[in-house]
C-alpha positions as semicolon CSV with decimal commas, in nm:
position;residue;x (nm);y (nm);z (nm)
1;M;-0,183;1,345;0,623
2;R;0,083;1,116;0,476
3;H;0,086;0,766;0,379
4;T;0,314;0,682;0,705
5;E;0,064;0,850;0,919
6;F;-0,253;0,677;0,762
7;W;-0,064;0,306;0,827
8;S;0,033;0,433;1,184
9;R;-0,333;0,471;1,252
10;L;-0,448;0,160;1,067
11;E;-0,202;-0,042;1,287
12;H;-0,290;0,126;1,614
13;A;-0,674;0,070;1,555
14;L;-0,657;-0,301;1,411
15;G;-0,294;-0,433;1,561
16;R;0,025;-0,470;1,328
17;A;-0,090;-0,818;1,201
18;Y;-0,418;-0,752;1,078
19;A;-0,383;-0,410;0,952
20;G;-0,225;-0,488;0,609
21;A;-0,477;-0,786;0,557
22;W;-0,772;-0,581;0,631
23;A;-0,675;-0,274;0,423
24;S;-0,613;-0,511;0,116
25;Q;-0,928;-0,734;0,159
26;Y;-1,211;-0,512;0,297
27;V;-1,420;-0,340;0,020
28;M;-1,552;0,006;0,086
29;G;-1,842;0,172;-0,098
30;D;-1,724;0,505;-0,042
31;L;-1,413;0,461;-0,197
32;G;-1,575;0,349;-0,518
33;G;-1,581;-0,046;-0,443
34;R;-1,200;-0,040;-0,369
35;T;-0,984;-0,132;-0,078
36;A;-0,793;0,107;0,147
37;E;-0,475;-0,007;-0,033
38;E;-0,652;0,003;-0,404
39;A;-0,764;0,374;-0,302
40;L;-0,407;0,468;-0,174
41;D;-0,269;0,326;-0,507
42;A;-0,493;0,481;-0,720
43;G;-0,403;0,829;-0,563
44;V;-0,680;0,902;-0,322
45;P;-0,544;1,120;-0,056
46;P;-0,455;0,936;0,277
47;K;-0,684;1,179;0,484
48;E;-0,996;1,076;0,277
49;V;-0,877;0,691;0,250
50;W;-0,874;0,716;0,649
51;A;-1,205;0,905;0,683
52;S;-1,383;0,575;0,496
53;V;-1,158;0,351;0,741
54;W;-1,274;0,563;1,037
55;R;-1,653;0,522;0,934
56;A;-1,635;0,141;0,836
57;L;-1,457;0,046;1,177
58;D;-1,688;0,272;1,376
59;L;-1,403;0,432;1,554
60;P;-1,424;0,680;1,848
61;A;-1,428;1,026;1,748
62;T;-1,080;1,083;1,912
63;E;-0,958;0,863;1,627
64;R;-1,071;1,091;1,360
């Protein structure tokens, strides 16, 4: 997964207006206590970050 796909999926799940704010504010334990944005900036693969987001948002399996 590329960063562009990650952001596209997040915008689809949360809406364009809220996705960026959520990614920069919501801290996830399985990302080492980082936000999605911090994890991506630290070099965590987008696929791994998306898996954490998917669990945190309790999205349906079709969004995995």
